[in-house]
N, C-alpha and C positions, 0 to 999 in steps of 0.2 A: 602596814593600816593605810587608808587612804588619805588622810590629811597629814601624812609625813610627808616634810618638805612645802606643804602649803602654808602661803601667808594669810592671817588671820587677823584682821582688825575688830577689834571689839569697841563697839561705843557703847559707853554706861550712861544712863541718863537717871535722874534724881527719884527713885523710889526705894522702897523698904527691901524690894527684891533684889537691891545692889549686892547685897552680901553674898548671895550664891554665886558671882561672880567669880570670887576667887576659886570657887569648885570647878568651874568652866575651865578659868585659865589653865590651873593643872593639870585638869583632864588633856585638855590640847597639847600642852609641853611634852607631857610625857607620851604623848602618840607623834611626837616629830615636826610638831607645828611650830612655827615661828609666829609668836603672837603680839601684836601692838595695841595698847589700850587708851581709848581718848574721853574725854566726860566731859558731860556738859557741867556748868558751874555750879549746880544745885546737887550733881551727885556728890560732891565733895562734904556734902553733909550727912552723909551715909557710909561713905568707904575712902580710904586714905591712898592717896597717889604711892605714899611709902610701902604698903601690904600688894598693893598691884604689881607696883614695878618690881619689887621683890620676886614675885611671881611669873611674871612675864621676862624678867631680864633685860626688861627696855624702862626707857624715859617715859613717864607716862604724861598726857596733855590735857589740860583743859581750856586752854585760851590759845589765841594767835601768837604768843608773845611768853617766851620763858623769864625769868626773873632776871636773866642776866642780858634780856633785851634781844635773845635770838627769836627769829621768826620762825614759827612752827607750819610749814605749808601745807595747808589744807589740800592741796591739790597733788602735791608728792604723796603723801598720807594718803589718796585714795586711788592713785595708780601704781603705789605699792601693792595694794590688796589683793589677794587673789579670791577673795569674800568679807565681806562684811556682814558684821551682825547686831544688830540694834537690841541691846538686851539690858536691864529691863528697860522695853520702850514705854514710856506714860503716854499719857492721852494729849497731854501739852506736846511732846516732841513729836508724836505719831502727825498730831495735827498742821506742825511746823514744816514735817519733812513733806506732808502731802501738799503743801498749797506755798511753798517756797519761801517760807519766814527764817530768814538766814539769819540768825542773831548768836549764833556763837558757833565753835570749831567743828563740833560735830554735826550740826546740819551743813555747813559748807564744805566738809569732808564729806558728806552724802551727796551734795549737789553736785560735787565732782567725779563722783566714781564711775567707772565704765564696767566695775565688776558686779556678779548677783548678789543680792542685798535680803539678806534674813532678819524679819522682824519677831520678836517675842515680848509681845505687850503684857504689860504687866497693870493692873489698875484694880479699883473697887470695883464690886459685881456693875453696883448702877451706870456708873461711868462706864464699866465695858460694855453694857446693854445699851447705852446712849445714841441714839439715833447718827449722832453726828461723828461718833466711835466708830459704828458698823459701816456708816459711809466711807469713813477714812481708810479703815481695812480694804473694803472693796476698791478704790481706789489704788490701793497699795498693788494686790494684786492684779487691778489693770497695767498698773506700770510694768509687770513683772518682777516684783518682788514675792517672795517666799513668808508666808507667814506662820511660825510656829504657833498654835493656836495657845490661849492661856487655858489651863487647866482650875478643876474645881475643888474649893477646900475651903479651911478659915484663912478668911484673910485679916490684914490688919487691925481693920475697923471692927473686929468681932464677928461682923458677918461671914456667913457661910455660903459661897456660891462660886461662878467661873470668875476669875479675875488672876488668880494666883500665875506668876511667870512660870513657863515648862520648867522643870525641873533640869539641872544642867546636862544630866544623863542622856535626857532627850534631845536637847539641844546639841549636844555633841555627835548622837546617833543620825541626827537630821543629816547633818554635815558630813558626817562621814559617807552616808549611803549616797549624798549629793556627789561629793566628789568619785565613790565608787561607780557610780551608774555614767557618770561622762565620762570616766574613763574606759567604759566597756560599749563599743560601738557595737552592739547586737544585732542591729539591722542596715549596717552599712553593706552598701549594694544592693539592696531594695528599694523598688517603689512603691510606696504606701497611699492609695487614695482616700480620704475618708469625709464623708458628708454630715452636714451638722447644722443644728438650727431647725425653724418651721418652715413650712412653704405660705405663703398667701397667696388665695385663688381669687381674685376679682369678682366684684359685684358689680360695681358699676367704679367710675374713676376716683370715688375716694372710700368704698368699703370694699372690705376683703371678709373670706372666712380663713380662719388660721387655727392657729393651739398657742400654748404658754411656753413653748419651747423657748428655752434664753440662748441655746447653743453651747453653753458651758461645758458639756463633756466632751464636745466635738473638739473643741477649742485646745480643751485639755490634754487631749488624745495626739492632736496633729502637733503640741510643742513636746509631748513628751516623744512620741514617734524619730521627732527631727534629734532631738537629743542625744537619740541609739543610734544616729547616723543615717536614719532613712530619708532620701528625697519624700517631700511630703508633698500632695495635691489636696486640698482643702475647698471644698465646694459647700459652700454657707448660703442658707435662707438667711432672710432677713434678722439680724442680730446687732446689737451693741456689741459683742465682745470683741475684743484687740488681740489681733496676734502678735505677739513679742519679738517671736523669732522670725525675722525677714528673709529666711531660707526658705519659709514655707511659702508654696505658690497659692495663694488665696483668691479662689473666682467665686462672686456673689452674685446668686440668682434669686427671683423671687417666687414663681411660680414651681411646680411639681413638673409639669412638661419642660420647663427649663433645666431642671437642674436632671432631668431622665437625659436630655440633652448633652448638657456639660458632663457628666458622669460617663457616657456614652463616645465622647472626644477622646478621654483616657484609658478607659479600662481594657482594652486590648492587650496594652502594654504595663500595667501594674502587676507586682507580684501579690499584694494584700489588699482587698479593700474593706473598710470598715463603716459601715451604712450605721450611723448613728442620728441621722437627720429625725426629725419628726414630720415626716410628710403627711399633709391634707389629704386624706380618703377619699372626700367628692370637692367637685368645684362646680357652682354657676353653669347650667347647660348654655345660658346665653349672657353675655356682661354687657350690662347696658353702655350704651354712649355718653350719655349725660347721668348726673347725678339724681339717683330716683326720689323723688319728692315724697312727703310724709302725707298723703292725701285720705287714706283710708286707714280703718283700726284696724287691720291685716294684709299683711304681704306674702304672696306664696313665691319663692323660688325655687325651681325643678332643679336639682343636682344631679350629675353624671360622675359615674368613679374617674377618679384622676388615675395617671398611670403608676402601673405597679413596679416601682424603681427594684426594688428587691428583689421581688420574682424576675422582673427582668432580667437581672445582676446574675442570679440563678441558673437560669435558662441558660445564659450564654459562657457561665462559666468555663473554661478551660484547664488553665495552669492556676488559678488566683485562688489563694484561700480567703474565702467571701466570710465575713463576721456580721451578725444581725445586732439589732434590738429588740426588744419586746418591753412596754410599757402596759402593763394588766393592772387591773381593779379586781378579778374575780378570775377562779380556777388558774391561778397565776402560772404553773408548773406545767399544766397540762395545754395550754395556750400555748406556749415558748415550745415547749416540745414540737407541737404540733406545727408551728410557722419554721423551727428547724428544718423539718423534713420535707415540708409542701414547699418551702421557697429555695431548697437546695445548697442549704448554709453548711459550713463547716464548723460553725461555733456560735453562739447565739446568747447575749447577756441581758438578763431580766434584771426590771427594777418595778417594783410595788408601789401604786399612790398610796397603799394601808401602811406603807413604814414611813414614820415621821423622820421628816430630813432628807427623804430620798422623791425622785423626781423632779421635774421641772422646778425652773427658775432657782432651787434652793444650790449652796454651794458644796453641799454636801449629797452623797449618794450612797446605796445599800443594795448592792448586786448578787445575784447568782450567776454562774456560767454555765450552760451546759454545752456540752459535744453529744453527738448518739451512742458516746458510751460511758460519758462522764458528767459528773456534775461536783460544783464547788460553792460555797455560799462564803460571802465574805460580812463584815462587821461594815457598821455607818462608818464614812469616811469621808477627807474633804474628797473634790472630784480630780483634783491631781493625785492625791494617792490612788483614785479607783482607777484612773487612766492606768499609772505602774500597774497595779494588779491586773488590768484586762492584758496588756502587753505582753505582761510576766506569764500568763496562763498561754496566751497565743504563742510564745516563742518557745514555749513546753512543746504543743502540739505541732510547731513547724519540724522539733527534733526528732519527731516519732516517727 
């Protein structure tokens, strides 16, 4: 088992879903993991230290000091763990984590952690959908934490919707998969170049032509490839995404011309190139040196094609395995297959704006992958999971 011998710290906060933690502890212990449990004070209203310590075979802490006056060091707890799982993570605990409101042992331990952090939110559906919760979950992902999404079903309030903590077997599998993947350096010795985000083509000093790409897909691919042992070069257009893996070599550009130039600084020496950037197809022929004033009812701007970066990569392909992306709104498969052929790609990833939850800005994506001889379709997933699917499929092609 991938979790065998691993040190797993489970932080329990005060929600009704805390009863599921007994099953989670039992599963981890059966698989050979060492489990330590800590709790928020409110969690003791839902589960007892006795039951949790009986299953984990370790004392359970909910305060900085034990009854005998012994200090429970949050620093030692944090450094001991190979991974921290906050489950259930209530809206209150999530907010404290994201904003550094360090008023209990769980938050102090979390803020001292150097290991990966997994968050399994659990709350009523209105709380789960509240803008502050969504923002905090996005912030957690920006911090590099892993979200195990809440599931749909009947909630303690009697309402039905998303907010149930993921089932223990789902959490166990997520952690098992995490350690399994991190033990497999399937791309070790490979250099992977990835493009991400939009390009902005200047109209004048303050305006540009661009698109809604966030860069999330490319950044997820970069971090996933790095986890698999690859040397990763990430070339990103304007994006607010943060790369948490400091081993990734990040280069920021603005325009299509700049992206093309940066790509070909490295392209000759890479093994794999994944072009996930949404490059603007056209740019103004002339860029105004001063801000264009709003004097007339209409404005005409002559546009010219930007460099076709992917086609140029295909034309100059030697030993590289080249992956492209196609975002389509009509004749999706036909257009994607055409792009695969015309641009001399080894593989293309198709997503359609007609699929709910797919495309720009979303945290999720739904894809189909094509080679010249194969097609594989995937369900709607988080972009981190989609990155795994893409690299898994790519690795299978490399072995052929």
